[in-house]
C-alpha positions in Angstrom: -28.7 15.4 70.3 -27.3 12.0 69.1 -30.4 11.2 66.8 -30.5 14.8 65.5 -26.6 14.3 64.4 -26.9 11.0 62.6 -30.2 12.3 60.7 -28.1 15.1 59.3 -25.1 13.1 58.2 -26.6 10.0 56.9 -28.4 11.6 53.7 -25.1 12.7 52.2 -23.9 9.3 51.7 -26.2 8.2 48.8 -25.3 11.6 47.3 -21.7 10.8 47.0 -22.2 7.4 45.3 -23.3 8.8 42.0 -20.6 11.5 41.9 -17.8 8.5 42.7 -19.6 6.5 39.9 -19.3 9.3 37.5 -15.6 10.0 38.3 -14.7 6.2 37.8 -16.3 6.3 34.5 -14.7 9.5 33.4 -11.4 7.8 34.2 -11.9 4.6 32.3 -12.9 6.6 29.3 -9.8 8.8 29.8 -7.5 5.6 30.0 -9.2 3.9 27.3 -8.7 6.7 25.0 -5.0 6.9 25.9 -4.4 3.3 25.4 -6.2 3.2 22.1 -4.0 6.4 21.0 -1.0 4.4 22.1 -2.0 1.3 20.1 -2.7 3.4 17.2 0.8 5.0 17.3 2.4 1.4 17.6 0.6 0.1 14.5 1.3 3.3 12.5 4.5 4.7 13.6 5.6 7.9 12.2 9.0 6.6 10.7 10.9 6.3 7.6 10.6 3.3 5.4 14.0 2.3 5.8 13.6 2.3 9.5 10.4 0.3 9.4 11.8 -2.3 7.1 14.7 -2.7 9.2 13.8 -2.3 12.9 10.1 -3.1 13.0 9.5 -5.8 10.1 13.1 -7.1 10.1 13.0 -7.2 6.3 16.4 -5.5 5.3 19.9 -6.4 6.1 21.3 -3.0 6.9 20.2 0.3 8.3 21.0 3.3 6.3 19.6 6.5 7.5 20.8 8.4 4.4 18.3 6.4 2.3 15.2 6.8 4.3 12.9 5.6 1.4 15.0 3.0 0.0 14.7 4.8 -3.3 16.4 3.7 -6.5 16.8 5.6 -9.6 16.8 3.7 -12.9 19.1 2.6 -14.2 21.2 1.6 -11.4 23.9 -0.8 -10.0 23.9 -2.3 -6.8 27.2 -3.4 -5.5 26.3 -6.2 -3.1 29.9 -5.9 -1.4 28.8 -2.7 0.0 26.3 -2.5 2.9 23.5 -1.2 0.8 20.1 -0.6 2.4 18.0 -2.6 -0.1 19.4 -6.1 0.6 16.9 -8.4 2.3 17.8 -9.7 5.8 17.0 -13.4 4.8 19.1 -15.2 2.5 22.2 -12.8 2.2 25.5 -13.6 4.0 26.5 -10.9 6.4 30.1 -11.2 5.7 31.7 -10.2 2.3 34.5 -12.3 0.8 36.5 -12.4 -2.6 34.6 -9.4 -3.8 31.1 -11.2 -3.6 28.2 -11.7 -1.2 26.5 -15.0 -0.9 22.9 -15.4 -1.6 21.3 -18.7 0.0 17.9 -20.0 0.0 15.2 -17.0 -0.2 16.7 -13.5 -0.6 16.6 -10.5 -2.7 15.9 -6.8 -2.6 13.4 -4.3 -1.2 13.2 -1.0 -2.8 11.2 1.9 -3.8 11.3 4.0 -7.2 11.1 7.7 -7.7 8.8 7.2 -10.7 6.6 4.2 -11.9 8.5 2.7 -15.1 6.7 3.1 -18.3 8.6 0.3 -19.9 10.0 -3.2 -18.9 13.0 -3.2 -16.6 15.7 -5.7 -17.1 17.3 -7.1 -14.0 20.6 -8.9 -14.0 22.3 -10.7 -11.2 26.0 -10.7 -11.8 27.9 -13.6 -10.4 31.7 -14.2 -9.4 31.3 -17.8 -10.2 28.8 -19.6 -12.3 26.9 -22.4 -10.4 27.2 -25.7 -12.0 24.0 -27.0 -13.9 22.0 -24.1 -12.9 19.8 -22.7 -15.9 17.1 -20.7 -14.3 16.2 -19.2 -10.9 12.5 -18.8 -9.7 11.7 -15.5 -8.1 8.7 -13.5 -6.9 8.2 -9.7 -7.6 5.4 -8.1 -5.8 3.6 -11.3 -5.4 4.1 -12.5 -9.1 6.4 -15.2 -10.2 9.0 -15.6 -13.0 12.5 -16.9 -13.9 15.8 -15.7 -14.1 17.5 -17.1 -17.0 21.3 -18.1 -17.1 23.5 -16.1 -19.6 27.1 -15.8 -20.5 27.9 -19.4 -19.4 26.1 -18.9 -16.2 28.1 -15.8 -15.0 24.7 -13.5 -15.4 21.1 -14.4 -14.5 18.7 -12.0 -16.2 14.6 -11.4 -16.2 12.5 -9.0 -17.4 10.0 -7.2 -15.2 6.8 -6.1 -16.9 5.7 -2.5 -16.2 2.3 -3.9 -14.8 4.0 -5.9 -12.0 5.3 -2.7 -10.5 3.3 -1.2 -7.5 0.8 1.4 -8.6 2.4 4.0 -6.3 5.9 5.0 -7.3 7.1 5.3 -3.6 5.4 2.0 -2.5 7.8 -0.7 -1.3 8.7 -3.3 -4.0 10.2 -6.7 -3.3 11.9 -9.1 -5.6 12.9 -12.4 -3.8 14.8 -15.3 -5.4 14.2 -18.9 -4.4 17.8 -20.1 -4.6 18.5 -23.9 -4.2 22.2 -23.3 -5.0 24.2 -20.7 -3.3 24.9 -17.7 -5.7 28.1 -15.6 -5.4 26.7 -12.2 -6.3 29.0 -9.4 -7.2 26.3 -6.7 -8.4 22.7 -6.4 -9.5 21.7 -4.3 -12.6 18.2 -2.7 -13.0 17.8 -1.2 -16.4 14.7 0.0 -18.3 14.3 -1.6 -21.7 13.0 0.1 -24.8 10.4 -2.3 -26.3 10.9 -1.0 -29.7 14.6 -2.3 -29.9 15.2 -5.9 -31.1 17.4 -7.0 -28.2 17.3 -10.8 -28.6 18.9 -11.3 -25.2 16.0 -9.9 -23.7 13.1 -10.8 -25.9 13.3 -14.4 -25.1 13.4 -14.1 -21.5 10.4 -15.8 -20.0 8.1 -14.3 -17.2 4.8 -15.5 -15.7 2.3 -13.5 -13.8 0.8 -16.3 -11.4 0.1 -15.1 -7.9 2.0 -17.0 -5.2 2.3 -16.5 -1.4 5.6 -14.9 -0.3 7.2 -15.7 3.3 10.3 -13.6 4.1 11.1 -11.8 7.1 8.2 -10.3 8.8 6.5 -9.0 5.6 2.7 -8.9 5.8 
């Protein structure tokens, strides 16, 4: 009786091993698929541009849920004394004093535009106090470089942003970063499209270059 019982049970053991192997392989496939999906969601989160630049990439100084796309409509004036969502986290002081916000080292703006400009855009940094002996400020705009030139005895620094320097997509993030050696006491920033047919001598002499440079600010990639 004992021999007969063992002979009827032992053949079932080899049959269970392939089933167990298939179950383990299936479990591994399911887990791998789940973790790939989680990784994809982490890399491409379904969040607004303002949320991404503030919380994920640490690029902007303030989080403003009412400006999800960081969009600007030209012409515009940005009051740096307010908590606007377009200010870079690097460079700008958190505190505002004497109706100005100080910009140190590298810092500037992140923004999008509702439509791509068809003309050059004049950008002006308006200062509360003119920095001594500072005639120009190098900047990078979407990986191109140029100079902001001193005007009105150093109270304004102005540059022209050529049309071809803007990102091809109207809603693509634009960045303009100043390389500051002397702290700037900024009160506001103006962005104004310029009619190329006008004879504005104040803007026609402004230099700009289009050499590519590497930009390191925040966690931008």
